[in-house]
C-alpha positions in Angstrom: 6.9 -14.7 10.9 5.8 -11.1 11.2 2.8 -9.8 9.4 5.0 -7.5 7.3 6.4 -10.7 5.6 3.0 -12.0 4.9 1.8 -8.6 3.4 4.7 -8.6 1.0 3.4 -11.7 -0.7 -0.4 -11.3 -0.2 -3.0 -11.1 -2.9 -5.4 -8.1 -2.9 -8.9 -8.1 -4.3 -10.1 -4.5 -4.3 -13.7 -5.2 -5.3 -15.3 -8.5 -4.6 -18.2 -9.3 -6.9 -19.6 -11.8 -4.5 -23.0 -11.2 -2.9 -23.2 -14.2 -0.5 -21.0 -15.7 2.2 -20.3 -18.9 0.0 -19.5 -16.7 -3.0 -17.0 -14.7 -1.0 -15.3 -17.9 0.2 -15.1 -19.2 -3.3 -13.8 -15.9 -4.6 -11.2 -15.7 -1.9 -10.2 -19.3 -2.6 -9.8 -18.6 -6.3 -7.8 -15.5 -5.7 -5.4 -17.4 -3.4 -5.0 -20.3 -5.8 -4.3 -17.8 -8.6 -1.8 -15.9 -6.6 -0.1 -19.0 -5.1 0.3 -21.5 -8.0 0.0 -25.2 -7.0 -2.9 -24.7 -4.6 -6.3 -26.2 -5.3 -9.0 -23.6 -5.2 -11.6 -26.3 -4.4 -9.6 -27.5 -1.4 -9.2 -24.0 -0.1 -12.9 -23.2 -0.6 -13.9 -26.4 1.3 -11.5 -25.7 4.1 -12.7 -22.1 4.5 -16.4 -23.3 4.4 -15.8 -26.0 7.0 -14.1 -23.4 9.3 -17.1 -21.1 8.9 -19.5 -23.9 9.9 -17.7 -24.0 13.2 -18.5 -20.3 13.7 -18.4 -17.1 11.7 -15.1 -15.4 11.3 -16.9 -12.1 11.1 -15.4 -10.1 14.0 -17.5 -7.0 13.9 -17.1 -3.5 12.4 -17.7 -4.8 8.9 -14.6 -7.0 9.1 -14.0 -10.8 8.8 -11.0 -13.0 9.1 -11.7 -16.2 7.2 -9.0 -18.7 7.8 -8.3 -22.4 7.3 -5.6 -25.1 7.9 -4.6 -26.8 4.7 -2.1 -29.6 4.4 0.5 -29.1 1.7 0.8 -25.4 2.6 4.2 -24.6 4.1 3.8 -21.1 5.2 1.1 -18.6 6.2 -0.6 -17.2 3.0 -2.8 -14.2 3.0 -5.4 -12.4 0.9 -7.1 -9.1 1.5 -10.4 -8.5 -0.2 -12.9 -5.7 -0.1 -16.6 -5.6 -0.8 -17.9 -2.2 -1.7 -21.5 -3.1 -1.0 -21.0 -5.5 2.0 -21.9 -9.1 2.3 -24.0 -10.8 5.0 -21.5 -13.0 6.8 -23.1 -13.8 10.1 -20.6 -11.5 11.9 -20.8 -10.9 15.7 -22.6 -7.6 15.2 -24.8 -8.7 12.2 -23.4 -5.8 10.0 -22.6 -6.7 6.4 -18.9 -7.4 6.0 -16.8 -5.1 3.7 -13.2 -6.0 4.7 -11.9 -9.6 4.5 -8.4 -10.7 5.6 -8.1 -14.3 4.7 -5.3 -16.6 6.0 -4.4 -20.1 4.8 -1.8 -21.9 7.0 -0.2 -25.3 7.5 -1.7 -27.4 10.3 1.6 -27.6 12.2 1.9 -23.8 13.0 -1.3 -23.2 15.1 0.3 -20.7 17.5 1.9 -18.6 14.8 -1.3 -18.2 12.8 -3.2 -17.2 15.9 -0.6 -14.5 16.5 -1.2 -13.2 12.9 -5.0 -13.3 13.3 -4.6 -11.2 16.6 -2.4 -8.7 14.9 -4.7 -8.2 11.9 -7.7 -8.0 14.2 -6.0 -5.3 16.2 -5.0 -3.4 13.1 -8.6 -3.5 11.7 -10.2 -2.5 15.0 -9.3 1.2 14.3 -12.2 3.0 12.5 -9.9 5.5 10.7 -7.8 2.6 9.3 -10.9 0.7 8.1 -12.2 3.9 6.4 -8.9 4.4 4.6 -9.1 0.8 3.3 -12.7 1.3 2.2 -12.0 4.5 0.4 -8.8 3.4 -1.4 -9.1 3.7 -5.2 -6.7 1.0 -6.3 -5.1 -2.3 -5.4 -1.7 -0.5 -4.9 -3.3 2.1 -2.6 -4.8 -0.7 -0.5 -1.4 -2.4 -0.3 0.3 0.8 0.7 -2.3 1.5 3.4 -1.9 -2.0 4.8 1.9 -1.7 4.8 1.7 1.8 6.4 -0.6 0.5 9.1 1.7 -2.4 9.9 4.9 -0.2 9.9 3.3 2.2 12.4 2.3 -0.5 14.8 
């Protein structure tokens, strides 16, 4: 599955209200559960929290890639969220995180989800692209930027 396919179905949260790492994980879980009916937001939250306990998914440059395996999910699901203030997330460079790209995936597709994480990490490593996402005014503008970034890669 290419990242373009995931972006077509992803949820977007243009302005997280969360102020802590746990609140971000809960807000991401709720957004995913609302966007993908049938998923349990508590199960998503617990899975994301357990993954963060292994090590922070903050990859630096104000970016984090929270992700978790969840049984009962049959494809890779994604949610992009932005915090305008930034949230302490224990990232590798200790900067507050402003851009979150969250993946939920079935346990049996480990290799495919790793490929998606690598693609997103590469996309978000570009300072100009991150600045575009941070300055976007609407959910639709964020979606357009993400799709433009992917199409140009």
